[in-house]
Phi, psi and omega in degrees: 000317184292325173299317179293319182295317178304315181289323185297315178299315179301311183295324181290321180294317175300312182298322175292330177289314177303312177298325180298320187282330173296316176307312180296327176291321173303312175294330167305309173308315176304320181291314171304322180289325176297315177304315183290326176293314180286327174295316176295320186295317176307303188295321185291326189293327177268340181271340192228183173292137186296319177298313179297321172311311186291323180295322177300313180309308187294315181295316178301316185294318182296315184293324182279342167296326180284327174296317174298323174300314176308306177303329182283320182283353185254359188304327181291351178277000189283061168225164178299145176303334186273341186210172179250024179279114183296141174261134188286348181233144183285337176091166185282329183290311179303322179293331173291319174295320180292315180297327176298326171294327175289326169305322181287327176293317174303320183291328185288349171297332183271007181299151165066015174231156174296149183300144187311316189291342178290344179263325181232345178089010181279102184298328180294334177302329188290341178268356179302304182312307181298322179300318184292314180289328172296327173293313176301324179286329175292321177299326185297322176295313186286323184296316177291326173301311185294329179292320187285322178292314182274005181059043183231036173293138181227166180286330180294321178300309176305313181297306181300320176306307178301307177303321176285327173303315184288328173292321176301310174289355168271314175287307186295313174308319184292318175307311185293324166304316184280346172277345182074030174251352173234151174294157185289335180286356175279357170296344176295332175292326179294316180278345186307305185301313187285325172292325175296304187306317177299322179298313180302311175307318175291327175287317177298321176299327181255019168058036172266148185302139178232131174264124184289139176256145183258151178301148177223132184303325179290330180294316175300324180289316190290319178298325174293332173289330173296316179307310176304316180298321180284330175299318186283333172296320189278335165285117181286067184259317187239157185285166179302315181300329182293310190283337176294316179291318181295320178292324178296316180295315182284334188280329189302312176298322179293311177292330172290328179289315184294323169307315182293318180302314180306322185280334184284307187305318186273355176090006183274346168244122184266139184234163179271192180294340178268005185057037173252132178276172183296334181266356183297318184296317179288325178297308188291332172298316179294329183273328185252347179240320188268311179304320180288343176294320174291323179298311183299320181295312179295320175300312177299314181293327179287318178301313177302318181296331175300318184290323177300313178296323183290321177288324179293309182301325181291324177297335182258005183076016170241182189235132179300132184294315180304306183294323178288330173293316180306308185296330176299329188267003184278143174286151170059018180062034176279152176287143184273324186297324179301319185284328177295314178305314187284332183277327172304316182292320178294331177284319174302320177275357180066036173251122184047048189292328174297312184289334172292322183288331185287316181304317186290313188302314180303315183299314188284320183300335177281345183255356181261108185251355183190171180284348178271014181280160185305143183300321180304320173303317173305309179301312178304309172305311185299313174303317177295323173300307185298322179294321177300330178280321185275331194087184182272341172080213187289160178058042178255148183274323189199113174240073182288342169300337177296330182291320180288315182289316191256354172249149178280103186284142182089358179283147181288134179261009182277000000 
């Protein structure tokens, strides 16, 4: 009995020491947060209006205080998914996630203010919000990859990564809508996660059954597309029509996924041990195998029509309006049609279709300056963006992007 008490005391002392190490790490995170905030504030104070810089300071401090609170409450989760033994250090991957949260806080400082250049004419400032979120989005990929490669995955990292992702998709879209670069209904993406969590909390409070969900690779891919979209919206690169079309296409699968998960969690939709509903298989086949074939056909047909218009216009001594718009948006006076033809051929063959669709999207997006642009360009852009989501489907030669989008990089295959 004495030996048992001695072991318990020793374990309690060890747990207390580990908790102390993690609390010291939390204070280090506070210091890092302070340095980031004060460094950014100093730059903005001199490059922007002082009052706007002080508003940025207050908002960024409030959001980063929330990030620090999340970290403090979850320090007890800093253990491997395989056991409950606390780790004394946060690890490089978790630190990346924490810094990513601080970047989201810095981005939140720009909320409810006019874009910086409208205040002083400092053109470089207009790129700052988009650059911040783009870096944060890239770090979202790196932190998980680093954790898996170094075999340092923790429950804290998984939990904090989800919370920071949700915070980023709350702050960044609201900012983009405020800058009038995304349609106002895209805010539904910002609210989806929190409404979903509120529903779970409400069911727990009322002692109603909850079906647990397992991670799904398609969900990570769709969330990644949202981050890329919002990054491009915050960077002043493309017109409002382009961003409206992209936002509408990308938000549909995300909102549909949250709706399906809500029905599964509440028990209205029954799933098997693989968490597949009766209609999941048929719906998945239609959307990712059959529907992309029609998209590939439409893209190929539209590109062929561009060549026909260019040939017909050249025969009459004129120039095709559509081709002229495409060429005008090309850098270094490069011709657009050969690049479209190469990308269209890859899509028709089902070879690197997602990459080819991205190239087509970028080429077309640069030429769409208003809603009065040719319908064929809008059609081509819509199909290319949708193909990026679905993949090339049946009768495809090579789809290497599926490994990047649908597999967790760095994960052990043993």
